[in-house]
C-alpha positions as CSV (number, residue, x, y, z in Angstrom):
1,X,-25.7,-38.7,-45.8
2,X,-24.7,-40.6,-48.6
3,X,-21.1,-41.9,-48.5
4,X,-19.8,-41.5,-52.7
5,X,-17.6,-44.0,-53.9
6,X,-16.3,-41.9,-56.6
7,X,-16.7,-38.3,-54.6
8,X,-14.1,-40.5,-52.4
9,X,-11.9,-41.5,-55.0
10,X,-11.9,-38.1,-55.8
11,X,-11.0,-36.4,-52.9
12,X,-8.2,-39.1,-52.1
13,X,-6.7,-38.8,-55.7
14,X,-6.6,-35.4,-55.2
15,X,-5.1,-35.3,-51.8
16,X,-2.3,-38.3,-53.7
17,X,-1.6,-35.9,-56.3
18,X,-1.2,-32.8,-54.2
19,X,1.0,-34.9,-51.9
20,X,3.1,-36.5,-55.3
21,X,3.6,-33.3,-57.1
22,X,5.2,-31.4,-53.4
23,X,7.0,-34.9,-51.9
24,X,8.7,-34.8,-55.7
25,X,10.1,-31.2,-56.0
26,X,11.7,-32.0,-52.5
27,X,13.0,-35.3,-53.3
28,X,14.3,-33.7,-56.7
29,X,15.8,-30.8,-54.9
30,X,17.6,-33.1,-52.3
31,X,18.9,-35.7,-55.5
32,X,19.7,-32.9,-58.0
33,X,21.1,-29.3,-57.2
34,X,19.6,-26.7,-59.6
35,X,21.5,-24.1,-61.1
36,X,22.4,-20.7,-59.7
37,X,19.2,-19.1,-61.8
38,X,16.6,-21.6,-60.6
39,X,17.6,-20.7,-57.0
40,X,17.7,-17.2,-57.5
41,X,14.2,-16.9,-59.2
42,X,12.1,-19.2,-56.7
43,X,13.8,-16.5,-54.4
44,X,11.7,-13.9,-55.8
45,X,8.5,-16.3,-56.6
46,X,6.2,-15.1,-53.4
47,X,6.0,-11.7,-54.6
48,X,4.5,-12.4,-57.9
49,X,3.0,-14.6,-56.8
50,X,1.2,-12.4,-54.3
51,X,0.8,-9.7,-56.8
52,X,-1.1,-12.1,-58.9
53,X,-3.5,-12.9,-56.1
54,X,-3.8,-8.8,-54.8
55,X,-3.9,-7.2,-58.1
56,X,-7.1,-8.2,-58.8
57,X,-8.8,-7.3,-55.2
58,X,-7.0,-3.7,-56.5
59,X,-8.2,-3.2,-59.6
60,X,-11.8,-4.0,-57.9
61,X,-11.0,-0.5,-55.8
62,X,-9.8,1.1,-59.1
63,X,-8.1,4.4,-58.5
64,X,-8.0,4.2,-54.7
65,X,-6.7,0.9,-54.6
66,X,-3.9,1.6,-56.4
67,X,-3.2,5.3,-54.7
68,X,-3.3,2.9,-51.3
69,X,-0.8,0.3,-52.6
70,X,1.4,3.0,-53.7
71,X,1.1,4.0,-50.2
72,X,1.9,0.8,-48.7
73,X,4.9,0.2,-51.2
74,X,6.3,3.8,-49.8
75,X,5.3,3.3,-46.4
76,X,7.5,0.1,-46.3
77,X,10.5,1.0,-48.2
78,X,10.7,3.8,-45.5
79,X,10.0,2.2,-42.1
80,X,10.9,-1.7,-43.5
81,X,8.0,-2.6,-41.1
82,X,5.3,-4.3,-42.2
83,X,2.9,-3.8,-39.2
84,X,3.1,-0.1,-40.4
85,X,2.8,-0.8,-44.2
86,X,-0.6,-2.8,-43.2
87,X,-2.0,-0.4,-41.5
88,X,-1.1,2.5,-44.1
89,X,-3.0,0.5,-46.1
90,X,-5.7,-0.2,-44.6
91,X,-6.5,3.8,-43.5
92,X,-5.4,4.6,-46.7
93,X,-8.6,2.7,-48.0
94,X,-11.1,3.8,-45.3
95,X,-10.0,7.5,-46.1
96,X,-10.7,6.7,-49.8
97,X,-13.6,5.9,-49.2
98,X,-14.7,8.3,-47.2
99,X,-13.8,11.2,-49.6
100,X,-14.8,9.0,-52.8
C-alpha cells in the first residue's frame, strides 16, 4: 500500500474545511445573537432534514411506505413514545409487505 500525497492532502483539506465550518458556526453564534426568526428556524431544522432523508426510501416502497409512515405519525401523536412509533412502522412495513 502506498501513500499518495494528493489523496492525503485532499483528505486533510476536507477535514480542515469541515472543522472550520463547524467551529465557525459556533464562534459566530457565540459572538452574535441571531434574530429570533433564525433561532426558531434552527430549532425546527432537524425535522425537515429527517424528512428529506427518509422521503426517497418511502417513495421506493410505494404506497405501503406512505401508509406505514402515516401509521408511524399517528402512533407517535397518540403515544408520544418513539419506540412504539418505530415498532408500529416496522410492523406496518412487514404486514403490508406480506399483503402486497
